C-alpha positions in Angstrom: -1.5 -15.1 10.3 -5.2 -14.6 11.2 -4.5 -15.4 14.8 -2.1 -12.5 15.1 -4.8 -9.9 15.0 -5.9 -10.4 18.6 -2.4 -10.5 20.0 -0.8 -7.1 19.5 1.7 -7.3 22.3 3.6 -10.2 20.8 5.4 -7.8 18.5 6.9 -5.9 21.4 8.3 -9.1 22.8 9.6 -10.1 19.5 11.4 -6.8 19.1 13.0 -7.1 22.5 14.0 -10.7 21.8 15.4 -9.8 18.4 17.4 -6.9 19.8 18.9 -9.2 22.6 19.8 -11.9 20.1 21.3 -9.3 17.8 23.5 -7.9 20.6 24.7 -11.3 21.6 25.4 -12.3 18.0 27.3 -9.0 17.5 29.5 -9.6 20.5 30.2 -13.2 19.5 31.0 -12.4 15.8 33.0 -9.3 16.5 35.6 -11.5 18.4 36.3 -13.4 15.3 35.6 -11.0 12.4 36.3 -7.6 13.9 34.7 -4.7 12.1 33.3 -6.9 9.4 30.9 -8.5 11.8 28.3 -5.8 11.3 28.2 -6.7 7.6 27.7 -10.4 8.4 25.0 -9.6 11.0 23.2 -7.3 8.6 23.3 -9.9 5.9 21.7 -12.5 8.3 19.0 -9.9 9.1 18.3 -9.3 5.4 17.9 -13.0 4.8 15.4 -13.2 7.7 13.5 -10.2 6.4 13.3 -11.6 2.9 12.1 -15.0 4.1 9.5 -13.2 6.3 8.3 -11.3 3.2 8.0 -14.5 1.2 6.1 -16.3 4.0 3.7 -13.3 4.3 3.1 -13.3 0.5 2.5 -17.1 0.5 -0.2 -16.5 3.1 -1.8 -14.2 0.5 -1.2 -10.9 2.4 0.1 -9.3 -0.7 -0.4 -5.7 0.4 1.4 -6.3 3.7 4.3 -8.0 1.9 4.6 -5.2 -0.6 4.6 -2.6 2.3 7.2 -4.5 4.2 9.3 -4.8 1.1 9.1 -1.1 0.4 10.2 -0.3 3.9 13.0 -2.9 3.7 14.4 -1.9 0.3 16.3 1.2 1.6 17.8 -1.1 4.4 19.1 -3.4 1.7 20.8 -0.5 0.0 22.2 0.6 3.4 23.7 -2.9 3.8 25.3 -2.6 0.4 26.7 0.8 1.4 28.2 -0.8 4.5 29.7 -3.5 2.4 31.3 -0.9 0.2 32.2 1.2 3.2 30.4 4.2 1.7 28.8 6.5 4.3 26.9 8.5 1.7 25.0 5.5 0.5 24.2 4.4 4.0 23.0 7.9 5.0 20.8 8.4 2.0 19.2 5.0 2.3 18.5 5.5 6.0 16.9 8.9 5.2 14.8 7.2 2.5 13.8 4.6 5.1 12.5 7.2 7.5 10.6 9.0 4.7 9.0 5.8 3.5 8.1 4.9 7.1 6.3 8.3 7.5 4.5 7.9 4.2 3.5 4.3 5.1 2.1 5.4 8.5 0.0 8.2 6.8 -1.2 5.8 4.1 -2.1 3.2 6.7 -4.2 5.6 8.6 -6.0 6.6 5.4 -6.7 3.0 4.4 -8.0 2.2 7.9 -10.3 5.3 7.8 -11.6 4.2 4.4 -12.4 0.7 5.6 -14.4 1.9 8.6 
């Protein structure tokens, strides 16, 4: 994890790669499972996010792991709302995600200013 500090552009490449893999996986699974493919893909993404949080915590970056978990928690609720086919749960959890993201960005700037 310490080697990632100098390589900020790797995250942009990971995002593009993840989006491409997600689109390909969506096309492939929607042939076999139809509309339920989005629930399967979301479940796979949730497992990957949880494993990432565990790995980050094992590397003793507890604050980063807690921040990622707080941002991912509304997305887990959104997945459950998709599973139940409830648009209200999905909408509220996505709104919570954006609110938590804004609060996290503000808190991150304040923490960065205090460390300087």
